[in-house]
FIMI-456443 format. One record per residue (C-alpha): residue number from 1; residue in three letters; x, y, z. Coordinates in steps of 0.2 Angstrom, whole numbers, padded with zeros to 4 digits, always signed. Each point is the difference from the previous one (the first is absolute). Example, Ala and Ser with C-alpha at 12.3 -4.5 7.8 and 13.67 -1.06 7.14 Angstrom:
<atoms>
<1 'ALA' <+0062 -0022 +0039>>
<2 'SER' <+0006 +0017 -0003>>
</atoms>
This chain:
<atoms>
<1 'MET' <+0569 +0412 +0449>>
<2 'PRO' <+0005 +0013 +0013>>
<3 'ASN' <-0012 +0007 +0012>>
<4 'ILE' <-0004 +0018 +0001>>
<5 'VAL' <-0006 -0003 +0018>>
<6 'GLU' <+0006 -0011 +0013>>
<7 'ILE' <-0006 -0001 +0018>>
<8 'ARG' <+0010 -0010 +0013>>
<9 'ASP' <-0004 -0005 +0017>>
<10 'LEU' <-0011 +0015 +0002>>
<11 'HIS' <-0009 +0003 +0017>>
<12 'PHE' <-0011 +0014 +0002>>
<13 'ARG' <-0012 +0006 +0014>>
<14 'TYR' <-0011 +0014 +0007>>
<15 'GLY' <+0005 +0003 +0018>>
<16 'ASP' <-0001 -0018 +0008>>
<17 'ARG' <-0012 -0007 -0014>>
<18 'PRO' <+0009 -0010 -0014>>
<19 'ILE' <-0005 +0002 -0018>>
<20 'LEU' <+0014 -0008 -0010>>
<21 'SER' <+0010 -0015 +0007>>
<22 'GLY' <+0016 -0006 -0009>>
<23 'LEU' <-0006 +0004 -0018>>
<24 'HIS' <+0011 -0006 -0014>>
<25 'MET' <-0007 +0006 -0017>>
<26 'ASP' <+0007 +0002 -0018>>
<27 'PHE' <-0008 +0011 -0014>>
<28 'PRO' <+0008 -0004 -0017>>
<29 'ARG' <+0002 +0013 -0013>>
<30 'GLY' <-0013 +0001 -0014>>
<31 'LYS' <-0013 -0011 +0010>>
<32 'VAL' <-0017 +0003 +0008>>
<33 'ILE' <+0001 -0006 +0018>>
<34 'ALA' <-0016 -0002 +0010>>
<35 'VAL' <+0000 +0002 +0020>>
<36 'MET' <-0016 -0007 +0006>>
<37 'GLY' <-0007 -0003 +0017>>
<38 'GLY' <-0014 +0004 +0013>>
<39 'SER' <-0003 +0018 +0006>>
<40 'GLY' <+0014 +0004 +0014>>
<41 'SER' <+0013 -0012 -0007>>
<42 'GLY' <+0013 +0013 -0004>>
<43 'LYS' <-0003 +0002 -0020>>
<44 'THR' <+0000 +0019 +0000>>
<45 'THR' <+0014 +0001 +0013>>
<46 'ILE' <+0011 -0008 -0012>>
<47 'LEU' <-0003 +0013 -0014>>
<48 'ARG' <+0004 +0014 +0013>>
<49 'LEU' <+0016 -0009 +0006>>
<50 'ILE' <+0005 -0001 -0019>>
<51 'GLY' <-0004 +0019 -0002>>
<52 'GLY' <+0009 +0004 +0016>>
<53 'GLN' <-0015 +0007 +0009>>
<54 'LEU' <+0003 -0012 +0014>>
<55 'THR' <+0016 -0006 +0007>>
<56 'PRO' <+0002 -0019 +0005>>
<57 'GLN' <+0006 -0005 +0018>>
<58 'GLU' <+0011 -0014 -0008>>
<59 'GLY' <+0005 -0006 -0017>>
<60 'SER' <+0003 +0008 -0017>>
<61 'VAL' <-0011 +0007 -0015>>
<62 'ASN' <+0011 +0001 -0015>>
<63 'VAL' <-0006 +0009 -0015>>
<64 'GLY' <+0010 +0002 -0015>>
<65 'GLY' <+0016 -0004 +0009>>
<66 'GLN' <-0004 +0012 +0015>>
<67 'ASN' <-0005 -0004 +0017>>
<68 'VAL' <-0015 +0011 +0003>>
<69 'PRO' <+0000 +0002 +0018>>
<70 'THR' <+0019 +0007 +0000>>
<71 'LEU' <-0003 +0013 -0013>>
<72 'ASN' <+0000 +0019 +0004>>
<73 'THR' <-0014 +0011 -0005>>
<74 'ARG' <+0008 +0005 -0017>>
<75 'ASP' <+0004 -0017 -0005>>
<76 'LEU' <-0017 -0006 +0005>>
<77 'TYR' <-0009 +0013 -0011>>
<78 'LEU' <+0012 -0004 -0015>>
<79 'LEU' <-0005 -0019 +0002>>
<80 'ARG' <-0019 +0004 +0002>>
<81 'ARG' <+0002 +0009 -0018>>
<82 'LYS' <+0002 -0018 -0006>>
<83 'MET' <-0016 -0006 +0008>>
<84 'GLY' <-0018 +0003 -0004>>
<85 'MET' <-0014 -0002 +0013>>
<86 'LEU' <-0018 -0003 -0003>>
<87 'PHE' <-0009 +0003 +0017>>
<88 'GLN' <-0016 -0007 +0006>>
<89 'ASN' <-0015 +0009 -0008>>
<90 'GLY' <+0012 +0009 -0011>>
<91 'ALA' <+0003 +0015 +0011>>
<92 'LEU' <-0002 +0013 -0014>>
<93 'PHE' <+0001 +0018 +0004>>
<94 'THR' <-0018 +0005 +0000>>
<95 'ASP' <+0003 +0019 -0006>>
<96 'MET' <+0012 -0005 -0014>>
<97 'THR' <-0006 -0006 -0017>>
<98 'VAL' <+0004 -0017 -0007>>
<99 'PHE' <+0014 +0007 -0010>>
<100 'GLU' <+0008 +0010 +0015>>
<101 'ASN' <-0001 -0015 +0011>>
<102 'VAL' <+0010 -0010 -0013>>
<103 'ALA' <+0012 +0014 -0003>>
<104 'PHE' <+0004 +0003 +0019>>
<105 'PRO' <+0014 -0012 +0002>>
<106 'LEU' <+0008 +0006 -0016>>
<107 'ASN' <-0001 +0018 +0006>>
<108 'GLU' <+0006 -0005 +0017>>
<109 'HIS' <+0015 -0012 -0005>>
<110 'THR' <+0006 +0008 -0017>>
<111 'ASP' <+0005 +0015 -0008>>
<112 'LEU' <-0008 -0004 -0017>>
<113 'ALA' <-0008 +0013 -0011>>
<114 'PRO' <-0018 +0002 +0002>>
<115 'GLU' <-0003 -0005 -0018>>
<116 'LEU' <+0009 -0016 +0003>>
<117 'ILE' <-0010 -0003 +0016>>
<118 'ARG' <-0015 +0003 -0009>>
<119 'ASP' <+0004 -0014 -0013>>
<120 'LEU' <+0006 -0012 +0013>>
<121 'VAL' <-0017 +0002 +0010>>
<122 'LEU' <-0011 -0002 -0015>>
<123 'MET' <+0010 -0016 -0005>>
<124 'LYS' <-0003 -0007 +0018>>
<125 'LEU' <-0018 +0004 -0001>>
<126 'ASN' <-0001 -0007 -0017>>
<127 'ALA' <+0007 -0017 +0007>>
<128 'VAL' <-0014 -0001 +0012>>
<129 'GLY' <-0013 +0006 -0012>>
<130 'LEU' <-0004 +0017 +0008>>
<131 'ARG' <+0009 +0013 -0011>>
<132 'ASN' <-0016 +0008 -0004>>
<133 'ALA' <-0005 +0002 +0019>>
<134 'ALA' <+0015 +0010 +0003>>
<135 'GLN' <-0009 +0017 +0005>>
<136 'LEU' <-0013 -0009 +0011>>
<137 'LYS' <+0002 +0000 +0019>>
<138 'PRO' <+0000 -0016 +0010>>
<139 'SER' <-0018 +0003 +0006>>
<140 'GLU' <-0006 +0000 -0019>>
<141 'ILE' <+0007 -0018 -0004>>
<142 'SER' <-0005 -0017 +0007>>
<143 'GLY' <+0009 -0009 +0014>>
<144 'GLY' <+0007 -0012 -0013>>
<145 'MET' <+0006 +0014 -0012>>
<146 'ALA' <+0008 +0009 +0016>>
<147 'ARG' <+0010 -0016 +0004>>
<148 'ARG' <+0006 +0000 -0018>>
<149 'VAL' <+0006 +0018 +0002>>
<150 'ALA' <+0009 -0005 +0016>>
<151 'LEU' <+0008 -0013 -0011>>
<152 'ALA' <+0006 +0012 -0012>>
<153 'ARG' <+0007 +0011 +0014>>
<154 'ALA' <+0009 -0015 +0007>>
<155 'ILE' <+0009 -0003 -0017>>
<156 'ALA' <+0003 +0018 -0004>>
<157 'LEU' <+0019 -0001 +0004>>
<158 'ASP' <+0002 -0017 -0009>>
<159 'PRO' <+0004 -0009 +0016>>
<160 'SER' <+0010 -0016 +0002>>
<161 'LEU' <-0011 -0005 +0014>>
<162 'ILE' <-0019 +0002 +0002>>
<163 'MET' <-0008 -0003 +0016>>
<164 'TYR' <-0019 -0003 +0001>>
<165 'ASP' <-0011 +0001 +0015>>
<166 'GLU' <-0017 -0009 -0002>>
<167 'PRO' <-0002 +0007 -0018>>
<168 'PHE' <-0016 -0010 -0002>>
<169 'ALA' <-0009 +0006 +0016>>
<170 'GLY' <-0017 +0007 -0003>>
<171 'LEU' <+0000 -0002 -0019>>
<172 'ASP' <-0013 -0009 -0010>>
<173 'PRO' <+0004 -0016 -0010>>
<174 'ILE' <+0003 +0009 -0017>>
<175 'SER' <+0011 +0013 +0009>>
<176 'MET' <+0009 -0014 +0009>>
<177 'GLY' <+0004 -0009 -0016>>
<178 'VAL' <+0006 +0016 -0009>>
<179 'THR' <+0011 +0005 +0015>>
<180 'ALA' <+0008 -0018 +0001>>
<181 'ASN' <+0003 +0000 -0019>>
<182 'LEU' <+0008 +0018 +0002>>
<183 'ILE' <+0011 -0006 +0013>>
<184 'ARG' <+0007 -0014 -0010>>
<185 'ARG' <+0002 +0009 -0015>>
<186 'LEU' <+0008 +0015 +0007>>
<187 'ASN' <+0012 -0011 +0009>>
<188 'ASP' <+0005 -0009 -0015>>
<189 'ALA' <+0002 +0016 -0011>>
<190 'LEU' <+0009 +0009 +0013>>
<191 'GLY' <+0012 -0015 +0004>>
<192 'SER' <-0004 +0004 +0018>>
<193 'THR' <-0004 -0011 +0016>>
<194 'SER' <-0017 +0001 +0008>>
<195 'ILE' <-0004 -0005 +0018>>
<196 'LEU' <-0019 -0002 +0002>>
<197 'VAL' <-0008 +0000 +0016>>
<198 'SER' <-0018 -0007 -0001>>
<199 'HIS' <-0013 -0010 +0007>>
<200 'ASP' <-0007 -0004 -0017>>
<201 'VAL' <+0005 -0017 -0004>>
<202 'ASN' <-0007 -0002 -0017>>
<203 'GLU' <+0007 +0016 -0008>>
<204 'SER' <+0017 -0001 +0009>>
<205 'PHE' <+0002 -0019 -0006>>
<206 'GLY' <-0004 +0006 -0017>>
<207 'ILE' <+0015 +0012 -0002>>
<208 'ALA' <+0012 -0006 +0013>>
<209 'ASP' <+0016 -0010 -0004>>
<210 'TYR' <+0003 -0005 +0019>>
<211 'VAL' <-0010 +0001 +0016>>
<212 'TYR' <+0004 +0003 +0018>>
<213 'PHE' <-0013 -0005 +0014>>
<214 'LEU' <+0002 +0010 +0016>>
<215 'SER' <-0008 -0005 +0017>>
<216 'GLN' <+0004 +0007 +0017>>
<217 'GLY' <+0015 +0009 -0008>>
<218 'LYS' <+0009 -0015 -0007>>
<219 'VAL' <+0000 -0008 -0017>>
<220 'VAL' <-0010 -0015 +0001>>
<221 'ALA' <+0000 -0006 -0019>>
<222 'GLN' <+0007 +0006 -0016>>
<223 'GLY' <+0000 -0006 -0018>>
<224 'THR' <-0008 +0004 -0017>>
<225 'PRO' <-0018 +0004 +0000>>
<226 'ALA' <-0004 -0019 -0008>>
<227 'GLU' <+0010 -0007 +0015>>
<228 'MET' <-0011 +0010 +0012>>
<229 'ARG' <-0016 -0005 -0008>>
<230 'VAL' <+0004 -0019 +0004>>
<231 'SER' <+0009 +0003 +0016>>
<232 'GLN' <-0006 -0011 +0015>>
<233 'ASP' <+0007 +0013 +0013>>
<234 'PRO' <-0015 +0003 +0011>>
<235 'TYR' <+0002 +0019 +0000>>
<236 'VAL' <+0002 +0001 -0018>>
<237 'LYS' <-0014 -0011 -0003>>
<238 'GLN' <-0011 +0011 +0012>>
<239 'PHE' <+0005 +0017 -0009>>
<240 'VAL' <+0000 -0007 -0018>>
<241 'HIS' <-0017 -0007 +0001>>
<242 'ALA' <-0007 +0012 +0012>>
<243 'GLU' <-0005 -0013 +0013>>
<244 'ALA' <-0007 +0006 +0017>>
<245 'ASP' <+0008 -0014 +0010>>
<246 'GLY' <+0018 -0002 +0001>>
<247 'PRO' <+0016 +0007 +0008>>
<248 'VAL' <-0006 +0017 +0000>>
<249 'PRO' <-0013 +0001 +0013>>
<250 'PHE' <-0016 +0009 +0000>>
<251 'HIS' <+0001 +0006 +0018>>
<252 'TYR' <+0014 +0011 +0007>>
<253 'PRO' <+0010 -0010 +0011>>
<254 'GLY' <-0002 +0001 +0019>>
<255 'LYS' <-0013 -0006 +0013>>
<256 'SER' <-0015 -0009 -0004>>
<257 'LEU' <-0018 +0007 +0000>>
<258 'ALA' <-0004 -0012 +0015>>
<259 'ASP' <+0015 +0007 +0009>>
<260 'ASP' <-0006 +0018 -0002>>
<261 'LEU' <-0018 -0004 +0005>>
<262 'GLY' <+0007 -0009 +0015>>
<263 'LEU' <-0006 -0016 -0004>>
<264 'GLY' <+0016 -0010 +0000>>
<265 'SER' <+0003 -0016 -0009>>
<266 'GLY' <-0015 -0008 +0008>>
<267 'GLY' <-0012 +0012 -0008>>
<268 'ARG' <-0007 +0006 +0016>>
<269 'PRO' <+0005 +0015 +0012>>
</atoms>
């Protein structure tokens, strides 16, 4: 199956601080791919590189046959029309109604008649169960509902690629389950590809076809959710089973407390 996104030998850093090193990843069409790892492992940075918000120092990010870092502004904007993005915490426009939030990308990127935009928005809201909340403001709905509105906005243009940045963060168990099921159902209904960045093991494993685990800017493990659940890789085991002790240390690396207190290795000043 052809890939909609291919990342090859990618290196990215902020100043002198490396974030991603030698990354090699494939995202097949029609699949839900989870990118998982601890905070600071570079997960969200990957989404920003795919969307062209960031440019790598080395390597390529190929989306739909185009190398994103080499695109001019016009071609990048055209490519982004084929992408949907669900930001952390939804990022809805607070002064707009639910309807206006979902209509925003249609108004910005198309010349469709207002009547057709209305019908499309109501169809998207109906798909996430919120058609009757169309005239409410984000402040008048729950956090879980707001996330579903953001999902309706992300699919407004029927994108071939949908990216989700921590879609389950801050949601109650019921809302998490609803959101996860929507991601899977909408992906299959649209025939799109979904890239899911998340810390949540159970919800992500429940809907993903394939999983990449990142640590310190590198892919340390990959496979199906079933393979990751039984993996003996120390990092994967620690992450999947939420173990406190493992390759990911509790303390930030550096000098010991004894050294800072001037006690030295002998325990005395």
